[in-house]
C-alpha positions as CSV (number, residue, x, y, z in Angstrom):
1,M,-11.8,0.9,15.2
2,A,-13.6,3.0,13.0
3,K,-13.0,2.8,9.4
4,K,-11.0,6.1,8.5
5,L,-12.6,8.9,6.3
6,R,-10.9,8.6,3.0
7,V,-10.1,12.7,2.0
8,G,-9.1,13.1,-1.8
9,V,-7.1,16.4,-1.5
10,I,-7.1,18.0,-4.8
11,F,-4.2,20.6,-5.5
12,G,-1.8,22.5,-7.9
13,G,-4.0,23.1,-10.8
14,R,-3.5,25.4,-14.4
15,S,-3.7,29.0,-12.6
16,G,-1.1,31.4,-11.6
17,E,-1.5,30.5,-7.9
18,H,0.1,26.5,-8.6
19,E,2.8,26.8,-5.8
20,V,0.1,28.7,-3.4
21,S,-2.2,25.7,-3.5
22,I,0.9,23.3,-3.3
23,R,1.7,24.9,0.2
24,S,-2.0,25.1,1.4
25,A,-2.3,21.3,0.4
26,A,0.9,20.6,2.2
27,A,0.2,22.2,5.6
28,V,-3.6,20.6,5.4
29,I,-1.6,17.5,5.0
30,Q,0.3,18.3,7.9
31,A,-2.3,19.4,10.5
32,I,-5.6,17.1,9.4
33,D,-6.1,14.0,12.0
34,H,-4.2,10.9,10.4
35,Q,-5.8,8.6,13.0
36,R,-9.0,9.8,11.9
37,Y,-8.5,10.3,8.1
38,E,-6.6,8.7,5.1
39,V,-5.7,11.0,3.3
40,L,-4.8,10.6,-0.8
41,P,-3.3,13.2,-2.6
42,I,-4.6,14.1,-6.4
43,A,-2.2,16.7,-8.0
44,I,-2.9,18.5,-11.6
45,S,0.3,20.1,-13.3
46,K,0.4,23.6,-14.7
47,E,-0.6,22.0,-17.7
48,G,-3.5,20.2,-17.0
49,K,-2.6,16.8,-16.8
50,W,-4.4,15.0,-13.6
51,L,-1.6,13.0,-11.6
52,S,-2.4,9.7,-9.2
53,P,-1.5,9.8,-5.9
54,P,2.2,8.3,-6.5
55,E,2.7,11.2,-8.8
56,A,1.1,13.6,-7.0
57,V,3.1,12.7,-3.4
58,N,6.3,14.0,-5.4
59,L,4.9,17.8,-5.6
60,L,4.6,18.4,-1.8
61,P,7.5,19.5,0.2
62,A,9.3,16.5,2.5
63,Q,7.7,17.2,5.7
64,A,4.2,16.6,4.3
65,R,5.7,13.7,1.7
66,A,7.0,12.0,5.2
67,L,3.4,11.2,6.3
68,F,2.5,9.0,3.5
69,P,3.0,5.4,3.6
70,R,5.9,3.9,1.6
71,K,2.9,1.7,0.2
72,L,1.7,5.2,-1.8
73,S,4.5,5.2,-3.4
74,A,4.7,1.6,-4.6
75,R,1.5,2.1,-6.1
76,P,1.7,1.9,-10.0
77,T,0.7,5.1,-11.8
78,S,-1.9,5.6,-14.3
79,Q,-4.4,7.8,-15.8
80,V,-6.7,9.5,-13.4
81,A,-10.2,9.4,-14.5
82,I,-12.2,12.3,-14.2
83,V,-15.4,10.7,-13.3
84,G,-15.7,7.4,-11.0
85,D,-15.2,4.4,-13.0
86,P,-13.9,1.8,-11.0
87,S,-11.6,0.7,-13.6
88,H,-9.5,4.0,-13.4
89,R,-8.2,6.0,-10.6
90,G,-10.6,9.1,-10.5
91,L,-12.1,11.4,-8.6
92,I,-14.3,8.2,-6.8
93,S,-11.9,5.4,-7.3
94,L,-8.1,5.7,-6.5
95,N,-8.2,1.7,-6.4
96,N,-4.8,-0.9,-6.8
97,P,-5.6,-3.3,-10.3
98,G,-8.1,-5.6,-9.8
99,P,-11.6,-5.8,-10.0
100,P,-14.1,-3.3,-9.7
101,Q,-15.1,-4.8,-6.2
102,D,-11.7,-4.1,-5.0
103,A,-12.0,-0.2,-5.5
104,D,-11.7,2.3,-2.4
105,P,-13.8,5.0,-3.0
106,L,-13.5,8.4,-1.8
107,D,-15.6,9.6,1.3
108,V,-15.1,13.3,0.4
109,V,-12.8,15.5,-1.4
110,F,-11.1,18.8,-0.3
111,P,-10.4,21.0,-3.9
112,L,-7.5,22.7,-2.5
113,L,-7.2,24.9,-6.0
114,H,-6.7,28.6,-5.8
115,G,-7.5,30.6,-8.7
116,T,-8.8,29.8,-12.2
117,Y,-9.4,26.2,-12.9
118,G,-10.5,25.3,-9.8
119,E,-11.8,27.7,-7.6
120,D,-13.7,29.1,-9.8
121,G,-16.7,26.5,-9.6
122,T,-15.1,24.5,-12.6
123,I,-13.9,21.5,-9.9
124,Q,-16.8,21.9,-8.3
125,G,-19.1,21.4,-10.7
126,L,-17.3,18.1,-11.8
127,L,-17.9,17.0,-8.5
128,E,-21.3,18.1,-8.5
129,M,-21.5,15.5,-11.7
130,A,-19.9,12.8,-10.0
131,G,-22.0,13.3,-6.8
132,V,-18.8,13.3,-4.4
133,P,-19.1,15.5,-1.1
134,Y,-16.6,18.3,-1.2
135,V,-15.6,21.0,0.8
136,G,-16.2,24.5,0.1
137,C,-18.6,26.7,-1.5
138,G,-20.5,25.3,-4.7
139,V,-20.6,25.8,-8.1
140,L,-22.2,29.8,-8.1
141,A,-20.7,31.3,-5.3
142,S,-17.1,29.6,-6.2
143,S,-17.7,31.5,-9.9
144,C,-19.4,34.6,-8.4
145,G,-16.3,34.5,-5.5
146,M,-13.9,34.4,-8.2
147,D,-15.0,36.9,-10.6
148,K,-14.3,40.7,-8.3
149,V,-16.7,42.4,-10.7
150,T,-19.7,39.9,-10.4
151,M,-18.7,40.0,-6.8
152,K,-18.9,43.3,-6.2
153,A,-22.6,43.9,-7.7
154,L,-23.5,41.2,-5.6
155,F,-22.2,43.3,-2.4
156,K,-23.6,46.2,-3.4
157,E,-27.2,44.6,-4.1
158,A,-26.9,43.6,-0.5
159,G,-26.4,46.7,0.4
160,L,-22.8,46.6,1.3
161,P,-20.4,49.4,1.3
162,I,-17.7,49.0,-1.6
163,C,-14.9,50.9,-3.3
164,K,-15.0,53.0,-6.5
165,Y,-14.5,50.6,-9.7
166,I,-14.3,50.4,-13.3
167,W,-13.7,47.4,-15.4
168,C,-13.1,46.4,-19.3
169,L,-12.1,43.8,-21.2
170,R,-8.9,43.0,-22.8
171,S,-10.5,43.2,-26.2
172,E,-11.7,46.6,-25.3
173,W,-8.6,47.6,-23.6
174,R,-6.9,46.6,-26.9
175,E,-8.9,48.4,-29.2
176,D,-9.2,51.7,-27.3
177,R,-6.8,52.3,-24.7
178,D,-7.3,56.0,-24.6
179,S,-11.0,55.4,-23.2
180,V,-10.3,53.2,-20.5
181,L,-7.7,55.5,-19.3
182,R,-10.2,58.5,-19.5
183,K,-12.8,56.3,-17.5
184,V,-10.1,55.6,-14.6
185,I,-9.0,59.2,-14.3
186,R,-12.6,60.8,-14.2
187,E,-13.9,58.3,-11.8
188,F,-11.3,58.6,-9.5
189,G,-7.6,59.3,-10.6
190,F,-4.3,58.2,-8.9
191,P,-3.3,55.9,-7.1
192,C,-5.6,52.9,-8.0
193,F,-4.8,49.3,-8.0
194,V,-5.1,47.3,-11.4
195,K,-6.4,43.4,-10.9
196,P,-7.3,40.6,-13.0
197,A,-10.8,40.2,-12.4
198,N,-10.3,36.3,-12.2
199,L,-7.3,35.5,-9.9
200,G,-6.4,35.7,-6.6
201,S,-2.7,35.8,-4.0
202,S,-2.3,39.5,-5.3
203,V,-1.3,37.7,-8.7
204,G,-1.0,40.1,-11.6
205,V,-2.0,43.2,-9.4
206,S,-0.3,46.5,-9.7
207,K,-0.3,49.8,-8.0
208,A,-0.3,52.7,-10.8
209,V,0.3,56.4,-9.6
210,D,0.7,58.2,-13.0
211,R,-0.7,57.3,-16.7
212,A,2.2,55.4,-17.9
213,S,2.4,53.1,-14.6
214,L,-1.3,52.6,-15.2
215,V,-0.7,51.5,-18.9
216,K,1.8,48.9,-17.5
217,A,-0.2,47.8,-15.1
218,I,-3.3,46.7,-17.2
219,D,-1.1,45.3,-19.5
220,L,0.1,43.1,-16.9
221,A,-3.4,42.2,-15.5
222,A,-4.6,41.3,-19.1
223,R,-1.9,38.7,-19.4
224,Y,-4.0,36.7,-16.7
225,D,-7.4,37.7,-17.8
226,R,-9.8,38.8,-20.2
227,K,-11.5,40.8,-17.8
228,I,-10.0,43.5,-15.9
229,I,-10.6,45.8,-12.5
230,I,-9.5,49.0,-11.6
231,E,-10.0,50.1,-8.0
232,E,-9.6,53.5,-6.4
233,G,-6.4,53.3,-4.1
234,L,-7.4,54.1,-0.5
235,T,-4.8,54.6,2.4
236,A,-6.6,52.4,5.1
237,R,-5.9,49.6,7.2
238,E,-6.4,46.1,5.5
239,I,-8.3,43.8,7.7
240,E,-9.5,40.3,7.4
241,C,-12.0,38.0,8.6
242,A,-12.6,34.0,8.4
243,V,-16.1,32.5,7.7
244,I,-16.6,29.0,8.6
245,G,-20.1,27.6,8.1
246,N,-23.4,26.4,5.9
247,D,-26.7,27.9,6.7
248,K,-25.7,29.4,9.7
249,P,-22.0,30.3,9.5
250,L,-19.5,31.8,12.2
251,A,-17.1,34.6,11.9
252,S,-13.7,34.7,13.5
253,L,-12.1,37.4,15.3
254,P,-10.4,39.8,12.9
255,G,-6.8,39.9,11.7
256,E,-4.9,42.9,10.2
257,Y,-2.0,43.1,8.2
258,V,0.7,45.4,9.8
259,I,3.3,47.1,7.3
260,H,6.6,48.0,9.1
261,E,7.9,49.9,6.0
262,E,6.6,52.3,3.8
263,S,8.1,50.7,0.8
264,A,6.0,48.1,1.3
265,R,3.0,49.6,1.1
266,F,1.6,47.6,-1.3
267,L,0.7,44.2,0.0
268,D,2.0,42.2,-2.9
269,Y,2.4,38.3,-3.7
270,A,6.0,38.6,-2.5
271,E,4.9,40.3,0.8
272,K,2.0,37.3,1.5
273,Y,4.3,34.4,0.8
274,T,8.0,35.5,1.8
275,S,9.6,36.3,4.8
276,T,10.7,39.9,4.0
277,G,9.8,41.3,7.3
278,N,7.9,44.1,5.9
279,V,4.7,42.4,7.1
280,E,3.1,41.3,10.0
281,F,-0.2,39.6,10.5
282,V,-1.7,40.4,13.8
283,V,-4.7,38.6,15.3
284,P,-6.7,39.4,16.8
285,A,-6.5,42.8,15.1
286,P,-6.4,45.9,17.7
287,L,-10.1,47.3,16.8
288,S,-12.7,48.2,19.4
289,K,-15.3,45.7,20.3
290,S,-18.0,47.4,18.4
291,M,-16.0,47.6,14.9
292,T,-15.0,43.8,15.5
293,K,-18.9,43.3,15.9
294,K,-19.5,45.2,12.4
295,I,-16.7,43.6,10.9
296,Q,-17.6,40.0,11.9
297,A,-21.3,40.9,11.1
298,M,-20.3,42.2,7.5
299,A,-18.4,39.5,6.7
300,I,-21.3,37.1,7.2
301,K,-23.8,39.1,5.3
302,A,-20.8,39.2,2.3
303,F,-20.5,35.4,2.4
304,Q,-24.5,35.2,2.4
305,A,-24.7,37.5,-0.6
306,I,-22.8,34.8,-2.6
307,D,-24.5,31.8,-1.0
308,G,-21.5,31.1,0.3
309,A,-20.8,27.6,2.0
310,G,-18.0,25.8,4.1
311,L,-15.4,28.5,4.2
312,A,-14.4,31.9,3.2
313,R,-11.8,35.0,4.0
314,V,-13.2,38.2,4.1
315,D,-11.1,41.2,3.2
316,F,-11.8,44.7,4.3
317,F,-10.4,48.2,4.4
318,L,-10.8,50.2,7.3
319,R,-10.2,53.8,5.8
320,D,-7.8,56.3,7.3
321,D,-9.6,59.5,6.5
322,T,-13.2,58.6,7.1
323,K,-12.6,55.7,9.7
324,E,-15.3,53.9,7.4
325,L,-15.2,49.9,6.7
326,V,-15.3,49.2,3.4
327,L,-15.7,45.6,2.0
328,N,-12.7,44.7,-0.3
329,E,-13.6,41.3,-1.6
330,L,-14.2,37.6,-0.5
331,N,-11.8,34.3,-1.3
332,T,-14.2,31.3,-1.3
333,M,-10.8,29.0,-1.2
334,P,-8.3,31.1,1.1
335,G,-5.1,29.9,1.0
336,L,-4.0,27.6,4.2
337,T,-0.6,27.8,4.4
338,E,1.7,28.1,7.2
339,V,1.7,32.1,6.8
340,S,-1.6,32.2,5.4
341,G,-4.3,34.3,7.8
342,Y,-7.6,32.0,7.8
343,P,-6.2,29.3,10.3
344,K,-4.7,32.1,12.1
345,M,-7.6,33.9,13.0
346,W,-9.5,30.8,13.9
347,A,-6.8,29.9,16.4
348,A,-7.0,32.9,18.0
349,S,-11.0,32.4,17.9
350,G,-10.3,29.3,19.8
351,L,-10.3,26.7,17.2
352,S,-7.3,24.7,16.4
353,F,-6.1,24.0,12.7
354,P,-7.3,20.4,12.7
355,E,-10.4,21.2,14.2
356,V,-10.9,23.7,11.4
357,L,-10.3,21.0,8.9
358,E,-12.7,18.5,10.7
359,Q,-15.7,21.2,10.6
360,L,-14.8,21.7,7.0
361,I,-15.5,17.9,6.0
362,E,-18.2,17.6,8.6
363,L,-19.9,20.9,6.7
364,A,-19.1,19.3,3.4
365,F,-21.4,16.3,4.4
366,E,-23.9,18.0,5.7
367,R,-24.4,20.4,2.6
368,H,-24.1,17.1,0.4
369,R,-26.7,15.4,2.4
370,D,-29.1,18.9,2.1
371,K,-28.4,18.3,-1.6
372,L,-29.9,14.8,-1.7
373,L,-32.8,16.0,-0.8
374,N,-33.6,17.8,-4.0
375,Q,-36.2,16.0,-6.2
376,T,-34.4,15.4,-9.7
377,S,-37.3,13.8,-11.6
378,R,-41.4,14.9,-11.9
């Protein structure tokens, strides 16, 4: 029997999406083929402490914990090494006490971190330095995909349609609120949406309908990031499309968030991740064939605009008034929870979640092999 590939699943993290990351990790651990892969959970606490597998497994829900053998929890805990010193349990080596030759190296890492300190290129840079194959976008794409302001600039450069927006720094907001407020009203007015530029899962996002609510919304976003983006409010359908691949990416059938109650018009964190019954994710989205193809083509173009790799979820608005398609944003490590759209869109496109995970791991190796072709010395 062939030796199992060892997959390190990193989850948790310091961002406001810590809990979503745990849910994504649990879903991946439950869906992955355990006959082919040996999974080692590696968690990062909210305070930034790295937790070894025996500690990390305790953060997972019961169903995911049950998939690990007792010997994992019996292993002694220790400090996690950030680099691959085989005398420590780190990103390359997660071994039992003993001589270095007993080390069990990780074959590939699945960095299931959402938001800052993980999805933004930081963990990707660490893995690049360690020379470890990993799932998903590289340093540049991850950082550009995290920063909504930079992302929109790249989309605009690629000729992709985007909504009107402005942005400001937290320091600018604190020094001259009136100037920021005047600019919002002058550019597009109300309603508008206020977001931290570097976060996801609708954390810190608010809808503003007047000056007072705009002030409150910017204050909230400024708690999460030094850069704040404010976008015009559109009356539109919310469409998503999943992308998988490296140099030749493929796009899934699109999905749509259908909101059943008018009171839930804003798709916030609670609507996304709790069972309120107000929102349903429908896939495939009820669209014409031509619109479906347009969304898929635009999703791939957006993915290529940031030099994406592995996976991404691309979000669109289909305007009610003009029926035009507007690119909202791209997520380089989309939620992979039991309620997330990414696995649902691929399932509707004929690719099961275990098959998606297998492809993502193969894509990680493919990209790593390609990077090894780069000459690093003269």
